[in-house]
N, C-alpha and C positions, 0 to 999 in steps of 0.2 A: 649588641652585635650578636650575640648567641640567637636571639629572636629573630634577626634578619636572615640569617642563615638557616634557620630551621623552615622559614617562610619559602625562602628561595628554594630549599631541598623539596618542600612539600608541592611547590608550584611545577617543578621539573617532574616529580612523580605523577601528578596530575595529567601534565601534557603527555607523558609517555604513555600514560593509561588511556588516555583520548585516541592518541594514535594508534596504540595496539587495537582499540576497539573499531577503528578507521570509520567512525560515523560522525557526522558533523552537525551542530544545530542549525537548523533553517528557519527562517522568520517569513521569508517572502521570496517567491521564484525568481525573481530579478537576480538573486545571489549565486544562480546556478551557472549562469553565462560562462565562467572562467573553468568550469569543470567539464563543458560540452564540447566536442568537435565531430567530426564527420564519421568516426570510426564508433561513435558512443550509441549504446542502445538506452533508451530513457524507460524507466519503468516505475509507473506512477500508482501508488494506491489511490483509491476513489473516495470512499466516504471519509469528509474531514480534512482531504488532502487536495482533491481535484473539485468536488462538490458538498454542499451542505444544504439540508432540507430547511425550507422558511419555517416548518413547524416542528414542534418537539416529537409529536407522535409520528412513529415509523422512522425515526432518525436512528443512527447508530447509537447513541447514547440512551435512547429510548427501548432498544433491543437489549444493550447491555443491561440497564437498570432492571428489566423485567425478567432477563433470565436468572439475575442474582437474587433476586427476589424470591423466585420459584424455588431455587437452590437452597436459600436459606430455609425455606419452609419445609425442605426434607425431600425433595424431588432431585432425581439424577439429572445430569447433564441432558440425557437423551429424552427424559420426560418433560424437562423445562424446554426443550428445543421443540417438542412436539405440541406443546401449549402454545408459545410465543410465535413461533414461525407462521403459522396460518394468518395470524392478524398482521404482522408484520409484512407479509405478502399481500394482504387485502390493502394496508395502506400506502404501499408503493404504487398503486393505482391512480393514487389521487394526491399525494403530495407534490409540492412543488420545490424547486431545488434553486439554488443559484451557486455561481463559481464562489470558492473560497476566497480567492481575490478576483477582483473582477477581469484581470488581466491574463489569468490562466488560459482561458480558451486561445486567446492571442498569442501567448507563448508557444502552446503546443502547435497550433496552425504555423507558426514561424517555424519551429523545428522541423515539422514535416514538409514545408514547402523547399526546405533545403535538402530533403532527401535522408533526414535523422531518422532512425528507427524509434517509434514511441510506442508504448503499449501499457496496458493497465493489467494491476495484480490486486485482485481483491478477495476478501473473506466472505464475499456474496457468494449465492451459488443459486441451485433450484430452491425454492420455485420462483426467484425475481430474476431470471437471467434477462428474459425479454423486457422488463419493466425497467432494467438497469440502462439497456441501449435506449430506451425511450427517454430516460431521465438525462442520461450525457447527451443526447441530439437536442434535447431541450435547451443545453447552455452551449450549443454548437461546439462539441467536442465528439471527434469520430477517431478513435484508436486504429480502427481498420485501415485508415490511408496509408500507414508506413510501417504497421506492425508485420511481424512473421504471415506469410500469405498462407494461412490455412483458414478456410471459411468455417470449418468446424472440426474440433479435436476433443475426444473424451476418451479420458483413461482413469485407471484407478490407482488410489493410494489406501491401502486396506481396504475398508467397504464405502470410500468415499469417491464419488464421481468427480474428477477434474475436467472441466469443460472450458474450452477456449473457443469463444466466439466475439464477433464485433471488435476483434483485436484485444481482448480482455480475457486474461486466465482468471476463472472464476474456480477457487480453491474452497470455498465454503469452510467447513471445519477441520480440514486437514492443514498440515503445517506449511506456511508459505513457501518456506525454503526449499523444502521437499519438492512441493508440487513445481516451483519454478525450475529447479535443477532438472526434474525429468522433462519438463517443457523442453528447456535448452538442448537436452541432449537428443531429443526427437526432432529438433529444428535445427538451430544453429548458434553455436556459442561465440558472441561476438568479441571484439577485444577489448572492448570498455564498456562498463555496465555505471550507470548511475540511477539509485533506486532512492524513492522518496515515499515516507510513510509518516503518519501522525503518531504512531504507536510503537514504543520503543522495544517491546518484546517481539514485534514483527520483523524489525530490523536486526535485532540478534540473529533471529531464525534465519534471515536471507543472508547475512554475512556469514553465518557458519556453513550454509550450503555452497555459497561463492569460493569460501576458504576450501572447501571439499572439491570442487572444480580444479582449483589451481594446485592443490596436492596430487591431483591426477596427472598433472602435466600440461594442463591447458593454460596459455599465455594470456592471462585474463587481469584487466586491472578493474577497479571498482572504487566507488564513494557511495556510501549510503548516507541519506540525510533524514534527521529527526524534525519532522516539519510541525512547528510550534505555534504556527499563527492563530489557530482557535484556542490556544491554552486559556484565556482568561474568560472566553463565552462558554468554553465546555465547564469550567469551574463552577459556572453559576448553575448549571441544570442537574438535576437527581440522574445520576448514573452509576451510584456506587451501592 
């Protein structure tokens, strides 16, 4: 009986913690339907969320692996970036990508066809902005159709340029949550946000930023989703 009571208490704590974190585990885009209505702004990460390369070289995992390799060898983050980024940019011109789930482009287009705002939010940046637009077009994804109507927007967080183009906010090495907050303050703050990302640290960053907006008095509802469709695939690749 004591063991059962402890387990029940533990489950209550876990559920309460998850609710406090305000993010959900997501394995397929089809499970988003009940969280989306006409007032929703859908914000999608790109790599390993909307698209994934067919090849390992030039993938997000490749980039992460080589950054960590150079940093373990004694390079600073800036030094490692100076080594890895040019090769990463070169590979973006030749890689081929596929949707993480084959239905994702159709889901995005269906939301757009009903007038729902859909935009991208990525840790990509210069010098792969144009290539990112080309790769998304190759899988029939065009975030610009219903994203906030700025053809080009460029602002700074510290020394980092944040660029908005193709309906995608390119925040590079800047904090995703901070980049999104500044973007929403310059464009429009919706009534409701659904954010999807495969990286939990980025979800926590965005959640913190959205909590900050709510604390300022904005009536904003949001749901964050940790997208785990590629977990098994990524676990087989050298990325640590």
